[in-house]
N, C-alpha and C positions, 0 to 999 in steps of 0.2 A: 377211333376209339369210343364207340356211342356218343353217349351224351359227353365224355368230358374232351371230346374232342374239338381240337381249335374250332374258331367260329359259332362253339354252341352257348347259347345263355344258362349255363349251368350255373345255381343257386351258391349264395356264396358258402363254402365249408365251414368258414367260422363262426357263423350265426347261429347254429344250434346253442354252442358253448355261450356265447357273449349274450346271447337272451335271455338263455335261463340264469345268468349269474354268476356263472364260473369262468368270468376272464380275471384274470390280475395282473389288476391296475396298481397306479403306485402307491393309493393309499392303503391296499391290501397287506402291504407290505409293513409287518410288524415285527419286528426284531426282538429279543428276550429281552435285552438289557437296553434298549435305544434310551435315549436322550430325547429332548425336543428343543428345536430352537427357535426364536422369534427375532427378528429385526427389527429395529427402529432405524428411521430413515428419513434423509434430510424433507423437511417442510419447507425448504426454500429451492429456488432454482439455481441460485447462484450465490453461494457464502464463505467466509473465509470462519473457519471451525478454531476458535481461541481458547477452547479448553472443553472437555470431558470430563465430566466427576460423576464415576460408577460405585460408589461408596455404599451408596444407600441401596442400590439395585443388588450388591453381593449381598447384601445380609437380608434378603430377601428370604421366603423361605424354598427350599429345594434348588435353589441356584447353585451350578458348578463354574462357572466361567459368564463373565463380560468381557468381550473382546472388542478392540479396538483400533484406530488407524496403528495407533503409537506399536502395539503388540505384530501387528503386521508385519511393520518394518524392523522389528525385532527379531521376528523369524523369519524376516530375511526373502520373503514372498516377492516373486515377482509379477508384471505386468501382466495383464490380460491377454491372449492371445488374440490377433487380428490377422488376415490377410492384407497385402498394400500391395494391387499391382498396377497401379498408377502413378502418376508423375507431379510436380509442381511445375509452376511455372518456368522456372530456371530450368527443367531436366532434371532434377532430384528426384529420391524418392519422395513419394507422398509424406505430408506431415501426420504423423500417427503422434495423439498426446496417449503420456502414459497412465495406463490403467490401473491402479490397484483394486482388487475385487471392494474393497473398504475406504471409504474416505479420510485420509490423512489429515490433511490440513486443508483442506477447500472441498465443498460439495459442489456439484457441477451442472445438477438437475434435479428435482423433484423426485424424491423416490430411492436416489442414491442409498445404500448401506453406511451407517455411520456407528453402529455399535450391532455387536450378535449376543445377546443371551442366550444362554444353555441351560436349561431346568429339568426338572425330572418329568415335570407334565406342562401342555402347550400352556395352558391358565396361568401356572406360576412366570413362566417363560415372558408372558406378556406381560402382565403385573408388573415383574421387575423391569421392562423394556421403559414403564412408562416412570420409573424413578432415573432412568439415565436423566441426568442433567446436560444439557451440550451447549456452550455459550457460541453464537453463531454471530458476526459480522455481516449482513448480507452486501452485494454487490449488486451493478446496474446487470439486466439481464434481458440477452434476446432469442427469439425464439420462431423469425420468420428468416429463412434461407436468403431470400433476396436483401430483406435490410439488414441481416447479418455481414454482408457485403461491403454495405454503403460505408464510405467515411464518414469517422465520428460514432460507429457502431460499437456497444462494449465488445471487447476482447478478450475471448477467451483463454485465450496462453500468448504469450508475449511475445513467443518466438512463431508467431502462425497469423503474418500480415491479412487483415482483411478475414480474417477467421476461414480461407481458404485451404482447405485439405490438400485434394489437386485440382488442377484444370487439364478435362481430356479436350483433345480435337481430333476430327476423322471425317473424312471424305475432301473432297479438293473445293478450297475456298476460292479460288481464282474460275473456275468453269462456272461456281453457282454465282457469282458475282456479274458474270459476265450474261448468263442465262437469264438473272434479274434485271438487269439494265435492258435488255431485249424485248425481255417480257411482253404480251399485249393484257396481260391480266396480271396483279399480284393479290393475294388474300393475306393478311396478317390476323393473327389471334393471340392475347394474352391468355393463358391459360392457368391455373391454377388447381393443381392434383391434390385433392386433400388428405389430408396424414389418416390413416384407418391401424386396425389391430384387429388380430386374431380372433381373440375371445372363444377359445378351444372348449368342448363341453368339461375337459379333465385339466387343471387348474396344473401349473408347472410345482413339481416337487421335486425334492434331493435328500437321498439320504448318505451320507457318509461313513465310513467305516475306515480304520487304520489299524496293523497287525503289530505292535512294535517288537514282536518276536523278528519278524520276517523283512518288515520294513514297506510292507505293502498296502497301500489304498486299495481299496475297493468302491464304487460311487455306484449307486442304482439311480435313474431317472431317467425319464423319457427323451429318447434323443434320436435324431434324423442319420447322424453322420460317425458312429461311433468312433474309425479307426483315425480319422483327422481330429476328433475331439482329443484322443489319447495321445495322440503325439505333440499338437501343440499344448495340451496344458502338461502333459511330464516337463518337454523340454522348456517352454516358457517361463509358467506359472510356479509349479511345483519344484520344479529343475533337480529332476529325478530320470531313470530311464523307463522305458516305455513297459519294462516287465513288471514294473512296480505299481500299474497301475491296470486296473480292471476296471471295465464298463460294462453295466448290465440294464437291460430294461425289460419290463413285463409287456402285455397290451398298453397301448396308450390311445386316448381318449382326444386324437385331433391333432394335428398339427398346423398344417398350412405355411410350414416355413418359421413356425414361431419356436420347434424345440432345436432349431437347425442352427443355432448361437451357441458359445459358450458363455452361459451367464456368469454372474458373480457366486451367487449361490452355489453352483456345485463346489467354486474352491471356497467358499467360507463353510460349509457342512465338511469338506475334508480335513481344510484345518481345524478346524473346531472340534472335530473326534481324533485327531493328532493328540490336539491340545487336552484332553478330558479323559481321553482313553478309552470311552465308548463310542458306539454308533450314535450319530446326532440326526435327526429328523425336522426336514422343513417342509411345509406343505403351504403354500399361498393361497391367501385369501381372496374372495373375485374383487375386491376395492383394492387390495395388496398387487394384484395381476396389472391392474389400469396404471400403477405407475411405477413395476418392475418389469412387466414384457416388453420387448422390444417391439415397437411399431414400424409401418411401413408407406410406401409411397412417399407425399410430403414432397412434390415438384413445383416450381413456380417455373413456368416456359415460354418462351417467345416464338413463335411457330410462325412459318412464312412458304406459300408455295407458288411459284412461277408458272402461268400458262401462256400457251399462243392465243391467236385467236379463234382456233378449232378445240380450242377447251385440252389439247396435251397439255401433258405435265413435262417442264424443263426441269423444275431445280426444286429442291425443298432443304428450308435451312431451318437451325432450331440454336436456342440459346437457352438453358438449360440450368437450374440450380437445385441440386438436391440436398436435402437436409439429412445430414447424416445423423445429428444427435448431437451429445457434449461427448463424448466417445466414437468412436470407431470399430463397431462390433465385428463380431467374428468372420461375417461376410457382409457385412453393412456398405461397404466400399460399392460393392457390386452392382447393386439394381439401379442405380441412374444411368450406369453405362453398358452395362455388359451384354443387354439384347436391343440397345438404342439401334439395332442395325436393321431391324424389323420396323422403323418410321418409315423406311421406303415402301413399304406394304407390298401389294402383290402387283405392284404397275410399273412399269417399264420409266420410269424418270431416270436420266440420263445421267443427271448431277445431283449432290448431296452433299452436306457440310454441316456437322453439329459442333459443338463447344458447351461444356459439360463444367462445372464447377461444383464439388463436391463441399459441401459446406456446414462448419461446426458451427452449432446454438445449445443454446442451457435449455436442451431440450432429453426424453429418454433418447436410447439408440434407436435408429431405423437397422431392417433386417431383410434378406429376401421374405418376399409374403406371397402366396400364390398367384404366379406371374412372374413378380421377380422383374420390374421393369419392363416387359411383356405389355400388358397392358396400357402402360404408358406411353409405350411407343406407337401403338396402333392407335391409340386417343387423338395422338397430335396429329398424324396427318388424316385419320378419317375425319375430325372436325374439320378441316381446313378443306377436306373435299366436298363437306357440303358446304361450308360457307362459301367456296367458290362455286359450287352448283347453284347457290340463291344467288348472287349477285351478275352471275352470267344466264341467267334463267334456263336452266337444262337439266333434266331431270338427273337426282342426285345417282339413280341406278346405271343413266346413259353416260353420262360421265366417268364413274368406274369403268365401264364398260369399254371408254373411248381408248383408257389407258390400261389394259389388263395385259400379266404376261400370259400370252398361251403356250398351254402345252407341250408343241413341239421345239418350244424354247429352250426347254429342260436339258440340263440343269441351267441355273441363269445365275450369270455373276452380275449380281444388285451394284452399285457404286457406293456401298457402303458398308464392306467388312464381311457378308455373308455371300455364301452361294445356294442356292434353293436347289433341293434335290428332285422332287417332282410334285405335280398339281395338275388339278383343273381346276384354274381357280373360277373360270366367269361361268364353267357349270355347275359350281358349287350358287354362285349367287341366282343364276337361273332359276333352280333348284329351290332354292330359300324364298325367292321371290315367289313361284308358284306354289309352296306350302305357304306362305301368308297371305297368298290373293293380293299381290301389290296393285296390278289393273281395279281389284273394285275397291279398292281404298277409298277414292274419291265421295262415292254414295255411301261408306260408312261414315266418314267425317260429316256428310251433310244431315246422318241422321242424328250423330251426336250433337251435332249444333240446335236441332229441334229442342233438344234435353236440355239445354245451355251448355252445352260441355265441349271442350277443346279437345280434337283427336289429331292425334300426327302420327308419322311412321319413320321409324329409322332405318339405315340399312348400315352394315358392318361388313366390310370382307378384311380377313385378318388372318397373318403367319404370325409365327412364332419358332422361335430355334428351342428344339428339347434334346435332350440325354447329352450333356456336355460329354465331350470325346475323350473321356479316361479310361476307368478298367474296373470289371468287376468280378469278383470268384464267387464259382460256386462249388459245391462238393457234393459226390454221392456216394454214400456209403451202405454198401446192401451188409446185412448179418447172415449170420447161419442159419437158421430159421427163414429166409429168404425177403423179409423185410425191407424195405428200404428208408435213409433219412437222407432228408435232403437240407444242406447247409447254406445257407445265402447270404451272404453281407449286404443284401438290402435289407430295409427295416418297415415293417408295415404299420401304418399308424392311422387306419380306417380303409385302404384302399380296395382289400380284399385280394393279396399279395399269394395268400397259400391256395384260393382257386384258380388264378391266372398261370402259379408255377406248377401247380396240378396239372393242369390243361395240356402246357408245355410237356411235362415231362410225359405224361400219359402220349401225347402224340408221337413224341421222339422214341421212346421204349417202349410203350404198350403196359407198364406196369400198371398193378392195379391200384386204382388211387386210396382205397381203404387201407392198403399197406404202406403208406408214406406218413413218416413223419418229420415235422420240420423243427431246423435250430435257426434261431437268428435273435440277433440283440445281445450278443455275449463274447465277449474280445477276447474270451479264454477257448469257445469253442467255435469261432470261426477264424480260419486262416486270416485273411483280409479282404477287406472291401469299400467300398466309398461311400457305401449307404443310400439314402434316399432324397431326392430333391432334383428339381427343375426337371421333373417328368422324364426320369430318367430310366426307373425300375424295373419295367418289360424290356426297354430295349438290352441296357447293359446283362439284366440278372439273366433275360431271355437266351441272350448270346454266349454267355456264359454257359446256361445249361446244354445250348446246343452242341458246346464243344465239349463239354464233360459225361455227356450222351454219348459222343461218338465215340471217345475213349472205352467208355462202359462197352460199347457196342462192339468194338475192336477187341475186346480183350476176352471177351464172352461169345464171342462167333469160333475162337481159336481153342476154348474150352468146351464149346460144343461139338468143334466137330472133332475132338478127341472122343469125347461121350457118345458119338453117335457110331464113331467108327468110319468118318467121311473125311473126304480132301477137305480142307477149308475153304478153297476156291468152289466146292462145289455149295456151299451153305449160302441160305439167303436167309434176312431177316426182315421180319414183315408182324406188326401189328402184335410186337409181344413176344415172337415166338420165331425161333433159329431151325431153320427145315435145309432139309438136304431137296435141291432144285430136281425138279420132276419124279420127287415121292411125295408119300403122305408121312415120311418119318419127320418126328422133331420133338421139339423140346421146347418150353417156357423159359422166359427169361429169370424167373423167380426158382425154378429150379435148378438153372443154370448156378445163380447165385449159392444155393445150397450147398451144390457140387465143388463150389470156389476153394470151401474153408474145409473139405476133405483132402487129406494130402492123398490119400491113394488114388485117388480121382482126376488127379491132376496129371498132365503130361510132364515130361522132362523137362525142367529148366523155369516152368511158370510159378509165379509167385502165389502163395496162398492168396484167397479173399479176392472181392470183388469192388472195389473202391477206387475211385479218382477225384482229381482237381483239376480244374481250368482257372483260368484269368483270361475274362474274355478283354478285349483295347481296341474299343472304337477310336477310327480315324477321323470322324467328323459328326456334328450330330446331324438330328432330320428335322423335316420341317414341318409341322400339321399346321393347318389351314382349312379356313371355314368361312361360312357368309350368314350372319345373324340377320333378320329383320323382326324390330321390335314396335308396337303398336302400343300407346299408349290413349288415356281417356284422362283430362285436367277440368278439375272446377276449377271456374276462374273468380267463384268468389270466394273460394279457401283455399285454394293454391297445392290440393291435395290431386296425388297423380295414382291413378291407378293402372296399372300394366292388363292388356286384356286381351294380346295377343304375343305370342313368342313362336319364333319358328328358326330353328339352323339347321345346317349342313353340313359336316365336319369331315374332313378328309386328315383319318391318323391312323394309314398304313391299315396293314393287315389288322383285322379284328379277332382278336383272340376271346372277347366276350363279350358279345353286344349289348347284354342287359349291365353289365359294369361302366361300360364304356359310355353308356345311356347316362347312368349315375355319375359318373366324374363330370361330365359335360352338365349335367341339371345342376349338380353342386356348384359347379363354376359360374354357371349364369349368376344363381343365389349370390354369390359372394360380390359378381361386380355390378349386379345390379343393388345391393345393398347398400354400394359405394355411392352409387347414383340417385338413389331416392333418400336415405336415411343416417349410413354411418360415419361418423366424425372425429375423429381425436382433436381437441380442439386445447389449446393453451391459451391463457391467457396475455396477449401479447406483451403488457408492460411488467406482469409479475412473472411470470413464466408457469402459473400453478395451472395444473391440470382442471379445465372446468367438465371434461366430461370421463369423470374418472369412476362412474359408476353406470349401472344398468338403467339406471333413472335418468340418463344425461346422454349417454351412447346409447345410440337406438340402432338396437338389431332385426332384422327383418324377420318374417315370423310366414308360415306358409301363408296366410291370408292375404299377404304381399305379393303374392305372384295368380298367376293362371296357368292353365296348360301349358308346359313347354313339348312343342314338336320336335322331336330330335330325329335328324336320318344320318345314315352314313355315305362317304361317297369315296372307299376306300382308295388309292393309289400308292399302292406297296412302294416303300423306300427301298433303294439300293446300298444302302449305309449299312445294312445291319442284315444279318441270316434270316432272322424273322419276317424283315418290312414291316416292322411296326413302329410309327411313329408316338409322340407321346399324348396324353389322352387329359394330364389330370388336369393342367393349366387353360385348358382352348376355350374353354368356356367363360371364365373371367376376363381372358382376352378379349372376346368378341362382344361381351355386354355391357362393359363401361361404356364405350363408343357409342353402338347400337343404341342403347336406353336414351343417351341425352341426347344422339341426332333426333331420336324419337321426340322428345319433349321440348328443343328445339323448335323442330319442326310443327309443332301443337300452339305453339306460343308466337311463331312467324306472322302471323296476322297482326298482330301488334307492333312488328318490325325488331322484333328483338332476335338477336342473331346469334347470341351465345349466353349460355347461364354457367356458370360451375357448378363442381359438384360437394358439396349434395344438394341435389335438389328438393331441399327440403319444402314443405308446405308455405312456410313464410318466406323463402328465397323467392319462390315461383311467383307469389300472391305480391310480392313486393316487388320483383322484376315487371308484374303485368301493371302496379299502380305508377310505376317509377314512366312505364313505356304510355300508359296516358296519360301524365302529365305533360309526356313530351309533344305528343301530339297535337 
């Protein structure tokens, strides 16, 4: 249907409103009688709370309440909700620490809420929070996941030995051990995948309301998974029925997984609102976000790859420690495990075994963040391949080629968890190498050397699981004037959902795009849905659109036949118009919708109105894949790394909107390279203090840190969903982490450097060069 058909680069429908300042973000929400909250947070990573004196704070001007853990206990509020899908070593359920939304007797990490002050203004609340006196007794802290497992490490919880919340194994250990025993070549590498955080444009904020007349709570904040949140908060923490809780979000200024967790502030604002009888609003400052937002990554890994004398992969072995933080966040148990299956990569490796410990430390919680274990798994195998190629004196692309799964092998069952649906992996690599002029690299390396610079090139073949196989709801409501409202369970936080969904709706129904209104982000308006995360939205909402559109067409065809005095069997539907086959007689879908509300126009027995709901259930995920080629220059005198060339070929299945896909890939690459070059959420190893708690210390990439990114599609539609789409939101991050480090190590290889951990900051690169020089 013209510019809105699937496959067209339609400009984002959301942008005119947002760019003109007409968006409705969280801080635009100002309720007439709202109060403001400030949160006093623990300055200690681990400390007993021997007492809290709130008397001086309560006497400050404008203060309505000062709430502490003892009040929380008195009101019988429950623990923060979390998912616990894994087991302990003895086979019992994984260890879940009790996590009140506010500290009761012990602070477990820097930033843990200790008191909530509610006042007329924000300044009054902050001033009063400074008058709260807390008597702390510091305890020893541990922040490193591997250190936390060691004998003698500080124990966070007496009933959690070695601070290990769960132990997960998968694969065939006996087959892996046998393969390593007979291997001609074995490469091993210790990998530290550092901690990062999302740093969205819009900080987190929460407004809680409580209606004492009805006993209902309303909470407004940015979120990704409203129905999961509502169910978990109501059942686990507030201990009420779901119908007593409403969640609302407006526009969201970025998430990347950040808003996929249930945070203490959500509970605290609802509780405070009930306590004071008025709405209570809290908005994080940027510094506060650094100690209260969930972080991500933070894995310590021992990885090994076994090969035969011809370079064929025999087995991969992984021992990993994933840092969960002091508690297990809502979905925090998942990232170290849920996508580890793709550590097999796009390769024919016959055996694999992984062993993963989910570790508790005196740091803030970790949660899913763009990729949620996918970049980490890809990094493990792609670094091993480059190390093996270096040791065996084989071109790294050639070594990958010898082991790549051929397209005729699809669907392909890997030795670890996943069955890949479709893809042309070697073709991805060939095209990416051509885009990146792989064969001309040595000439560019020599030219850089003449300028005193080190040049390196890195490649990464990547695959990931997207769109967890659950369900999603979509609803189409035509109104009596022929307009249409689309109600979706997915939540947009910058991806352009309204544009993509318009294209699918226009493609299926031929409706006027300007007649479509969108409703999302309100649990009172949308029947049900699993929200957004894991690159699932187009797959799941798209599948639901196909289903609900078919229902609409089925009913509308009956009515159109009646209106045209024709047999239903003679009716055809194309481009938004119902017509009688072989004639020029027909009627548009908007006119049929108008007639559906006029009783005198309906055939006997037909319900008035044209509105339908459908819930799409996926039976499997899909597997986006691609190849990245990154090229860097390094100044050996300063350690500064410049990304000078970047090429990527990605397979995201059917491409609904090429421009938006390219934007998603580019954004993901920026976040992956941000971790490669500079981003690092660092804690002092002795005290647990956050030492990168502002943008003075936590370096964020800027446009000047990147070169032109060349992105091409190589779509292979998946058979796993009606539209053939694969996830696109995380693909760029999955590939760029390993491609970037591979390029940097290649540039440093002349010094005998075989690996460098992220972030590859100028100091770390310079230091590696100096150490290599001293050792030579």
